[in-house]
Each structure stands twice: as structure tokens, then as C-alpha cells.
C-alpha positions as a Markdown table, in Angstrom:
| # | Residue | x | y | z |
|---|---|---|---|---|
| 1 | Met | -13.1 | 21.9 | 9.8 |
| 2 | Asn | -14.8 | 24.7 | 7.8 |
| 3 | Glu | -16.2 | 22.9 | 4.7 |
| 4 | Gly | -17.7 | 26.2 | 3.6 |
| 5 | Ala | -14.2 | 27.2 | 2.6 |
| 6 | Ala | -13.8 | 24.4 | 0.2 |
| 7 | Asp | -13.1 | 25.0 | -3.5 |
| 8 | Asp | -16.5 | 23.8 | -4.7 |
| 9 | Arg | -16.7 | 25.8 | -8.0 |
| 10 | Pro | -18.0 | 23.8 | -11.0 |
| 11 | Leu | -15.4 | 22.0 | -13.0 |
| 12 | Thr | -14.7 | 23.2 | -16.5 |
| 13 | Gln | -13.8 | 21.0 | -19.4 |
| 14 | Gly | -10.1 | 22.0 | -18.9 |
| 15 | Asp | -10.4 | 21.0 | -15.2 |
| 16 | Ala | -11.8 | 17.6 | -16.1 |
| 17 | Met | -8.9 | 17.0 | -18.5 |
| 18 | Arg | -6.5 | 17.8 | -15.7 |
| 19 | Ser | -8.4 | 15.8 | -13.1 |
| 20 | Pro | -6.3 | 13.0 | -11.5 |
| 21 | Thr | -9.1 | 10.5 | -12.5 |
| 22 | Cys | -8.6 | 11.5 | -16.1 |
| 23 | Ser | -4.8 | 11.8 | -16.3 |
| 24 | Val | -3.4 | 8.8 | -14.6 |
| 25 | Arg | 0.2 | 8.3 | -15.7 |
| 26 | Phe | 0.5 | 4.6 | -14.8 |
| 27 | Ala | 4.2 | 4.0 | -15.0 |
| 28 | Pro | 7.4 | 5.3 | -16.7 |
| 29 | Ile | 8.0 | 3.8 | -20.2 |
| 30 | Pro | 11.1 | 1.9 | -19.2 |
| 31 | Leu | 9.2 | 0.1 | -16.4 |
| 32 | Leu | 6.4 | -0.8 | -18.8 |
| 33 | Leu | 8.8 | -2.2 | -21.4 |
| 34 | Trp | 10.5 | -4.3 | -18.7 |
| 35 | Leu | 7.2 | -5.6 | -17.5 |
| 36 | Leu | 6.2 | -6.4 | -21.0 |
| 37 | Val | 9.3 | -8.5 | -21.5 |
| 38 | Leu | 8.6 | -10.4 | -18.3 |
| 39 | Ala | 5.0 | -11.0 | -19.3 |
| 40 | Thr | 6.1 | -12.8 | -22.4 |
| 41 | Leu | 7.9 | -15.4 | -20.4 |
| 42 | Pro | 6.2 | -18.8 | -20.6 |
| 43 | Ala | 3.8 | -19.7 | -17.8 |
| 44 | Pro | 5.1 | -22.2 | -15.2 |
| 45 | Ser | 3.7 | -25.6 | -15.8 |
| 46 | Arg | 1.6 | -27.3 | -13.1 |
| 47 | Ala | 4.3 | -29.9 | -12.8 |
| 48 | Ala | 6.6 | -27.1 | -11.5 |
| 49 | Asp | 4.3 | -26.6 | -8.5 |
| 50 | Thr | 6.5 | -28.4 | -6.0 |
| 51 | Thr | 7.8 | -27.1 | -2.7 |
| 52 | Asp | 10.7 | -24.7 | -3.1 |
| 53 | Thr | 11.8 | -22.5 | -0.2 |
| 54 | His | 13.4 | -19.9 | -2.5 |
| 55 | Gly | 10.6 | -19.2 | -5.0 |
| 56 | Tyr | 6.9 | -19.1 | -5.6 |
| 57 | Thr | 6.7 | -22.8 | -6.6 |
| 58 | Glu | 5.0 | -24.0 | -3.4 |
| 59 | Asp | 3.0 | -27.3 | -3.6 |
| 60 | Ile | -0.4 | -26.0 | -2.7 |
| 61 | Gly | -1.9 | -29.4 | -3.0 |
| 62 | Ala | 0.3 | -30.6 | -0.2 |
| 63 | Leu | -1.0 | -28.0 | 2.2 |
| 64 | Pro | -4.3 | -28.0 | 4.2 |
| 65 | Asp | -7.3 | -26.6 | 2.3 |
| 66 | Tyr | -7.4 | -23.5 | 4.5 |
| 67 | Leu | -3.9 | -22.5 | 3.3 |
| 68 | His | -4.7 | -23.0 | -0.4 |
| 69 | Asp | -5.0 | -19.2 | -1.1 |
| 70 | Arg | -1.9 | -18.0 | 0.6 |
| 71 | Gly | 0.5 | -20.8 | 1.3 |
| 72 | Ala | 2.5 | -21.4 | 4.6 |
| 73 | Gly | 4.3 | -18.0 | 4.9 |
| 74 | Val | 4.0 | -15.3 | 7.4 |
| 75 | Thr | 1.6 | -12.5 | 6.5 |
| 76 | Thr | 3.4 | -9.2 | 5.6 |
| 77 | Thr | 2.3 | -5.5 | 5.3 |
| 78 | Gln | 2.1 | -5.9 | 1.5 |
| 79 | Phe | -1.3 | -7.0 | 0.1 |
| 80 | Ala | -1.8 | -10.7 | -0.2 |
| 81 | Thr | 2.0 | -11.3 | 0.3 |
| 82 | Tyr | 3.5 | -14.0 | 2.5 |
| 83 | Val | 7.1 | -14.8 | 3.3 |
| 84 | Arg | 8.5 | -18.2 | 4.2 |
| 85 | Lys | 11.5 | -19.3 | 6.3 |
| 86 | Gly | 14.8 | -18.5 | 4.6 |
| 87 | Glu | 13.1 | -16.6 | 1.8 |
| 88 | Trp | 13.9 | -13.1 | 0.5 |
| 89 | Leu | 11.2 | -11.0 | -1.1 |
| 90 | Val | 12.1 | -7.9 | -3.1 |
| 91 | Tyr | 9.4 | -5.7 | -4.5 |
| 92 | Thr | 10.1 | -2.6 | -6.7 |
| 93 | Tyr | 7.0 | -0.7 | -7.7 |
| 94 | Tyr | 5.5 | 2.6 | -8.8 |
| 95 | Glu | 2.5 | 4.3 | -7.2 |
| 96 | Tyr | 0.4 | 7.3 | -8.3 |
| 97 | Asp | -1.9 | 9.1 | -5.9 |
| 98 | Gly | -4.5 | 11.5 | -7.4 |
| 99 | Asp | -6.9 | 13.5 | -5.2 |
| 100 | His | -9.0 | 16.4 | -6.4 |
| 101 | Asp | -10.3 | 17.3 | -2.9 |
| 102 | Lys | -7.3 | 16.9 | -0.7 |
| 103 | Glu | -7.8 | 18.5 | 2.7 |
| 104 | Tyr | -5.0 | 20.9 | 3.8 |
| 105 | Lys | -4.4 | 23.7 | 6.2 |
| 106 | Pro | -2.0 | 26.6 | 5.3 |
| 107 | Leu | -0.7 | 26.7 | 8.8 |
| 108 | Asp | 0.5 | 23.1 | 8.6 |
| 109 | Leu | 2.4 | 24.0 | 5.5 |
| 110 | Gly | 4.2 | 27.0 | 7.0 |
| 111 | Phe | 1.8 | 29.7 | 6.0 |
| 112 | Gln | -0.2 | 31.8 | 8.5 |
| 113 | Gln | -3.8 | 30.7 | 8.2 |
| 114 | Asp | -5.5 | 28.2 | 10.5 |
| 115 | Gln | -8.3 | 27.1 | 8.2 |
| 116 | Asp | -9.2 | 23.9 | 6.3 |
| 117 | Tyr | -9.5 | 23.9 | 2.5 |
| 118 | Phe | -9.9 | 21.2 | -0.2 |
| 119 | Ser | -8.0 | 21.2 | -3.4 |
| 120 | Arg | -6.0 | 19.0 | -5.9 |
| 121 | Glu | -2.9 | 17.1 | -5.0 |
| 122 | Ile | -0.9 | 14.7 | -7.2 |
| 123 | Ala | 1.9 | 12.4 | -5.8 |
| 124 | Gln | 4.1 | 9.8 | -7.4 |
| 125 | Glu | 6.4 | 7.4 | -5.6 |
| 126 | Tyr | 9.0 | 4.9 | -6.7 |
| 127 | Leu | 9.4 | 2.4 | -3.9 |
| 128 | Thr | 11.4 | -0.6 | -2.9 |
| 129 | Trp | 10.3 | -3.2 | -0.3 |
| 130 | Phe | 12.2 | -6.1 | 1.2 |
| 131 | Ala | 11.2 | -9.0 | 3.5 |
| 132 | Tyr | 13.0 | -11.9 | 5.0 |
| 133 | Gly | 11.7 | -14.9 | 6.9 |
| 134 | Phe | 14.0 | -15.7 | 9.8 |
| 135 | Thr | 11.8 | -18.6 | 10.9 |
| 136 | Asp | 8.4 | -20.0 | 9.9 |
| 137 | Ser | 6.9 | -17.5 | 12.4 |
| 138 | Leu | 9.2 | -14.5 | 12.4 |
| 139 | Ala | 9.9 | -12.1 | 9.6 |
| 140 | Phe | 11.5 | -8.6 | 9.0 |
| 141 | Glu | 10.5 | -6.0 | 6.5 |
| 142 | Phe | 12.0 | -2.7 | 5.2 |
| 143 | Glu | 10.4 | -0.3 | 2.8 |
| 144 | Thr | 11.6 | 3.1 | 1.4 |
| 145 | Ala | 10.6 | 5.5 | -1.4 |
| 146 | Pro | 14.0 | 6.6 | -2.8 |
| 147 | Tyr | 12.2 | 9.2 | -5.0 |
| 148 | Thr | 8.8 | 10.9 | -4.4 |
| 149 | Thr | 7.2 | 13.9 | -5.9 |
| 150 | Ala | 4.0 | 15.8 | -4.7 |
| 151 | Thr | 2.3 | 18.9 | -5.9 |
| 152 | Leu | -0.6 | 20.7 | -4.1 |
| 153 | Thr | -2.7 | 23.2 | -6.0 |
| 154 | Lys | -4.0 | 26.1 | -3.9 |
| 155 | Ser | -7.7 | 26.3 | -3.4 |
| 156 | Lys | -9.4 | 29.3 | -5.0 |
| 157 | Ser | -10.9 | 30.0 | -1.6 |
| 158 | Asp | -7.5 | 30.1 | 0.1 |
| 159 | Thr | -6.5 | 33.7 | 0.9 |
| 160 | Ser | -3.2 | 32.8 | 2.6 |
| 161 | Ser | 0.3 | 33.5 | 1.1 |
| 162 | Leu | 0.5 | 29.9 | 0.0 |
| 163 | Pro | 1.8 | 29.8 | -3.7 |
| 164 | Arg | -0.6 | 28.7 | -6.4 |
| 165 | Arg | 1.3 | 25.4 | -6.7 |
| 166 | Leu | 3.4 | 23.9 | -3.9 |
| 167 | Ser | 5.8 | 21.1 | -5.0 |
| 168 | Glu | 8.3 | 18.9 | -3.2 |
| 169 | Ser | 10.5 | 16.0 | -4.3 |
| 170 | Gly | 13.0 | 13.7 | -2.7 |
| 171 | Leu | 13.1 | 10.8 | -0.3 |
| 172 | Gly | 9.7 | 9.5 | 0.8 |
| 173 | Asp | 8.4 | 7.4 | 3.7 |
| 174 | Thr | 11.0 | 4.9 | 5.1 |
| 175 | Glu | 9.9 | 2.3 | 7.6 |
| 176 | Ala | 10.9 | -1.1 | 9.1 |
| 177 | Ser | 8.6 | -3.8 | 10.5 |
| 178 | Val | 8.8 | -7.0 | 12.5 |
| 179 | Arg | 6.1 | -9.6 | 12.0 |
| 180 | Trp | 5.6 | -12.5 | 14.5 |
| 181 | Arg | 3.1 | -15.3 | 14.0 |
| 182 | Ala | 1.9 | -15.8 | 17.5 |
| 183 | Leu | -0.7 | -18.5 | 16.7 |
| 184 | Lys | -0.8 | -20.7 | 13.6 |
| 185 | Glu | -4.0 | -21.4 | 11.8 |
| 186 | Thr | -5.7 | -24.8 | 12.1 |
| 187 | Glu | -8.9 | -26.3 | 10.7 |
| 188 | Ser | -10.9 | -24.7 | 13.6 |
| 189 | Arg | -9.0 | -21.6 | 14.7 |
| 190 | Pro | -7.7 | -18.5 | 12.9 |
| 191 | Glu | -4.1 | -17.4 | 12.6 |
| 192 | Ile | -2.9 | -14.4 | 14.7 |
| 193 | Thr | 0.1 | -12.3 | 13.6 |
| 194 | Leu | 1.5 | -9.4 | 15.6 |
| 195 | Gly | 3.4 | -6.6 | 14.0 |
| 196 | Phe | 5.3 | -3.5 | 14.9 |
| 197 | Thr | 6.3 | -0.8 | 12.4 |
| 198 | Thr | 8.7 | 2.1 | 12.9 |
| 199 | Ile | 8.5 | 5.0 | 10.4 |
| 200 | Phe | 11.6 | 7.2 | 10.5 |
| 201 | Pro | 11.5 | 11.0 | 10.5 |
| 202 | Leu | 13.9 | 11.6 | 7.6 |
| 203 | Gln | 12.1 | 14.6 | 6.1 |
| 204 | Arg | 11.7 | 17.0 | 9.0 |
| 205 | Asn | 11.9 | 20.0 | 6.6 |
| 206 | Lys | 9.3 | 18.8 | 4.2 |
| 207 | Val | 5.5 | 19.3 | 4.4 |
| 208 | Leu | 4.1 | 17.2 | 1.5 |
| 209 | Ile | 6.4 | 14.2 | 1.4 |
| 210 | Gly | 8.1 | 11.9 | 3.8 |
| 211 | Thr | 7.6 | 11.8 | 7.6 |
| 212 | Gln | 8.4 | 14.6 | 9.9 |
| 213 | Asp | 8.2 | 12.9 | 13.3 |
| 214 | Trp | 8.8 | 9.4 | 14.7 |
| 215 | Gln | 5.8 | 7.2 | 14.2 |
| 216 | Leu | 5.3 | 3.8 | 15.8 |
| 217 | Ala | 2.5 | 1.4 | 14.7 |
| 218 | Pro | 1.7 | -1.7 | 16.6 |
| 219 | Gly | -0.9 | -4.0 | 15.0 |
| 220 | Val | -2.5 | -7.4 | 14.8 |
| 221 | Val | -3.7 | -9.5 | 11.8 |
| 222 | Val | -6.3 | -12.3 | 12.2 |
| 223 | Thr | -6.4 | -14.7 | 9.2 |
| 224 | Lys | -8.7 | -17.6 | 8.4 |
| 225 | Gly | -9.0 | -19.6 | 5.2 |
| 226 | Phe | -12.4 | -20.9 | 3.9 |
| 227 | Ser | -13.6 | -22.7 | 0.9 |
| 228 | Phe | -14.7 | -19.4 | -0.7 |
| 229 | Gly | -11.3 | -17.7 | 0.0 |
| 230 | Thr | -9.2 | -16.3 | 2.8 |
| 231 | Leu | -10.2 | -13.4 | 5.0 |
| 232 | Glu | -7.8 | -11.2 | 7.0 |
| 233 | Leu | -8.7 | -8.6 | 9.6 |
| 234 | Arg | -6.0 | -6.0 | 10.3 |
| 235 | Val | -6.1 | -3.5 | 13.1 |
| 236 | Ala | -3.3 | -1.1 | 14.0 |
| 237 | Gly | -2.6 | 1.8 | 16.3 |
| 238 | Leu | -0.4 | 4.8 | 15.6 |
| 239 | Tyr | 1.9 | 6.8 | 17.9 |
| 240 | Asp | 3.2 | 10.1 | 16.5 |
| 241 | Ser | 5.9 | 11.8 | 18.5 |
| 242 | Gly | 4.8 | 15.2 | 17.2 |
| 243 | Glu | 1.3 | 14.8 | 18.4 |
| 244 | Gly | 1.8 | 12.4 | 21.4 |
| 245 | Gly | -0.5 | 9.7 | 22.6 |
| 246 | Leu | -1.6 | 6.4 | 20.9 |
| 247 | Ala | -4.4 | 6.8 | 18.4 |
| 248 | Phe | -6.3 | 4.6 | 16.0 |
| 249 | Gly | -4.2 | 3.9 | 13.0 |
| 250 | Glu | -5.9 | 1.6 | 10.6 |
| 251 | Phe | -8.7 | -0.9 | 10.1 |
| 252 | Glu | -8.6 | -3.2 | 7.1 |
| 253 | Leu | -10.6 | -6.2 | 5.9 |
| 254 | Asp | -9.0 | -8.3 | 3.1 |
| 255 | Tyr | -10.2 | -11.0 | 0.9 |
| 256 | Val | -7.6 | -13.2 | -0.9 |
| 257 | Lys | -8.4 | -15.9 | -3.5 |
| 258 | Arg | -6.1 | -18.1 | -5.6 |
| 259 | Ile | -7.9 | -18.8 | -8.8 |
| 260 | Ser | -5.2 | -20.8 | -10.4 |
| 261 | Pro | -1.5 | -21.8 | -9.8 |
| 262 | Arg | -0.6 | -18.6 | -11.6 |
| 263 | Trp | -3.2 | -16.1 | -10.6 |
| 264 | Arg | -4.4 | -14.6 | -7.3 |
| 265 | Ile | -6.8 | -11.8 | -6.6 |
| 266 | His | -7.1 | -9.5 | -3.6 |
| 267 | Leu | -9.9 | -7.2 | -2.5 |
| 268 | Ser | -9.8 | -4.9 | 0.5 |
| 269 | Phe | -11.7 | -2.3 | 2.5 |
| 270 | Glu | -9.6 | 0.0 | 4.6 |
| 271 | Thr | -10.1 | 3.0 | 6.8 |
| 272 | Glu | -7.7 | 5.3 | 8.6 |
| 273 | Asp | -10.5 | 7.3 | 10.1 |
| 274 | Ile | -14.3 | 7.2 | 10.1 |
| 275 | Asp | -14.3 | 9.7 | 7.2 |
| 276 | Glu | -11.3 | 8.3 | 5.3 |
| 277 | Gln | -12.3 | 5.0 | 3.7 |
| 278 | Ser | -11.1 | 3.3 | 0.5 |
| 279 | Val | -11.5 | 0.0 | -1.4 |
| 280 | Val | -8.6 | -1.7 | -3.1 |
| 281 | Gly | -8.4 | -4.3 | -5.8 |
| 282 | Glu | -5.3 | -6.2 | -6.9 |
| 283 | Val | -4.4 | -8.9 | -9.4 |
| 284 | Gln | -1.2 | -11.0 | -9.0 |
| 285 | Cys | 0.3 | -13.0 | -11.8 |
| 286 | Arg | 3.2 | -15.4 | -11.4 |
| 287 | Leu | 5.6 | -14.7 | -14.3 |
| 288 | Ser | 8.2 | -17.3 | -13.4 |
| 289 | Asn | 9.3 | -19.4 | -10.4 |
| 290 | His | 10.9 | -16.3 | -8.9 |
| 291 | Ala | 8.9 | -13.3 | -10.2 |
| 292 | Lys | 5.4 | -12.1 | -9.7 |
| 293 | Leu | 3.6 | -9.1 | -11.3 |
| 294 | Lys | 1.3 | -7.1 | -9.0 |
| 295 | Val | -1.2 | -4.6 | -10.5 |
| 296 | Gly | -3.9 | -2.9 | -8.5 |
| 297 | Ser | -5.5 | 0.3 | -7.4 |
| 298 | Gly | -7.2 | 2.0 | -4.5 |
| 299 | Phe | -10.4 | 4.0 | -4.9 |
| 300 | Gly | -11.6 | 6.6 | -2.3 |
| 301 | Val | -15.1 | 6.0 | -0.9 |
| 302 | Thr | -15.3 | 9.1 | 1.2 |
| 303 | Lys | -14.2 | 12.7 | 0.5 |
| 304 | Lys | -11.1 | 12.7 | 2.7 |
| 305 | Ala | -9.7 | 9.5 | 1.1 |
| 306 | Thr | -7.4 | 9.6 | -2.0 |
| 307 | Asp | -9.5 | 9.5 | -5.1 |
| 308 | Ile | -7.4 | 7.0 | -7.0 |
| 309 | Ala | -4.1 | 5.2 | -6.3 |
| 310 | Pro | -2.9 | 2.8 | -9.0 |
| 311 | Glu | 0.2 | 0.7 | -8.4 |
| 312 | Ile | 2.3 | -1.6 | -10.5 |
| 313 | Gly | 5.4 | -3.6 | -9.8 |
| 314 | Val | 7.3 | -6.8 | -9.8 |
| 315 | Met | 8.1 | -8.9 | -6.8 |
| 316 | Trp | 11.1 | -11.3 | -6.7 |
| 317 | Ser | 11.6 | -14.3 | -4.5 |
| 318 | Phe | 15.0 | -15.7 | -3.6 |
């Protein structure tokens, strides 16, 4: 990588106003209005916290202390989200990714120059995620981004024929996962969940959005509840058919804490490479016995990581 080719000119006031960190469009107006309506619903009473397979009304007091923060469900790929036997989870959400120093190579985008540059990229995704618990240890997930947009601004140091702005829109990443709880947590031992994710190559002709080659991601999650909260360690590999061979995919350390029957918080440190690290914070609020609001954001720690990635959505349980 040639960092000397980076666009490191001083930012002007106009640049700062256009910077992703200063112009986050958090969600479309219709979605915000709908979330506002949901937020006005009365909070569930503590008396409603009884075991219910098809809703969030799980009797936490009847569970062991180490399950207080998360309940008895199988851990999923969504932050601090667990699915129980016979339960459907449906999550619709919006995500914004803003990065003022996105690394790119013109050759990878179809233009003849094999050199690395850094510049601004903005992406927005409207996503839907499903999960179903077949048993108390086996679950299935499916996620797709029906509509995604991404715009890359050319670096001033880039002398290739790449246009000043390159934009794409359409179907984003689409994937399916299987989760199997191989070992249940006890007072003295952690829980171990094995997962396998397939990402489908549905955008072979795109360069900014979607996935161009088959990707397979085996992984393991180790979970243990403590009096101060619940810790989860996630490690995954990644096989990309376009590159071949199994490589390191992700490392993630999560902290989950239920602070009331209605509220839960999640903090995470994640890395996809030694120089691509982020921290994530999320707040979850139970709006009703079957609906939960999730609001959070990721923040890049290193240069290659996305600068800011806010997310907002509602998850339904049936």
C-alpha cells in the first residue's frame, strides 16, 4: 500500500460540512415517524414479565443469574439478540456508513491503475433480517439489503480514469446462517455456539455494493454471564471463492447488560484485520411485548475502519 498517494490535503470549511461525521442522515422521515408512534406506547408493566415463547416477555427472575442479561435463547449474528424455540424474529432497519478515508484501488473498480488511495465514501442500506428457533439449540437466520446506495469520491491524488464520483445502487449483501448451541452455559462453564454463514454472489457486476463471489464464514461464539454483565467472544474465518483459501474473518468481544426489564445495553470491540478496528455501542428498548427498538452506532478506531456507522430499527417477535 502506498500511503504517500493518499488525499491528505487540509480540509476546508466546505469539506467539513460535507464530512460524513458532520452530515449523518439518520433515517428517512417515514421511519422516524413510525418509530415515534411506537415509542409512545405504554411501557410493559413488570407484572407482564412472564414466560412467553412468542414475545419478549420472558420471566428473567425464573432463570439462573448468569442468564439474566440475555435470557435462554440461542445467540444470533445480531448484536445482543437471542432467539428461542418456536420464535420468529423480524428486524427491519436502516444503516448509514460514512468514511472520509476509505481505501480503494482503481484496478479493483475496473480502471487501469494498481495503486492504493484514500478518499470519501458514503453508503446507505435498508435491511431486513429474519431468525427462527427450530429447537432450544438450533436456529436459522436470513438477512438481505433490498436497497443499498454507495458513492465513492475520487481522491485528488488519483490520476486514473475513475470518474470524480462513482455511485451504485440496488440489492446489497444477502446471506443465510445456521446457529447451533453445542454446549449450554452452566454456573461454572461458558456456552459455546457454532455458526456457519453463506453470503451469496448476487451482484457480480457491481464494485461498491453487494457481494461478487461466494463467501463462507464458519465461526464460534463463547458466552458467559457474570454479576457485572455478560461477555461474548466471537471468532470467525472467511473463505472467498474469488481469492481462495480460508482467512481470518472477524474477532469481536461483546458486553451485554440488562439494566431493567425494558432496557438493555450492548458494547463491542470488533476487528476484521489488525488495522481495521471499531467500537460499537447500542441501546435496546422494549416498546411492547412483541416489539423492540434498537439504536446504535459503530465508530472507527483505526484508519481503515469505517468512521461512523449509525443504525436504527425495530425488531418484532412472534
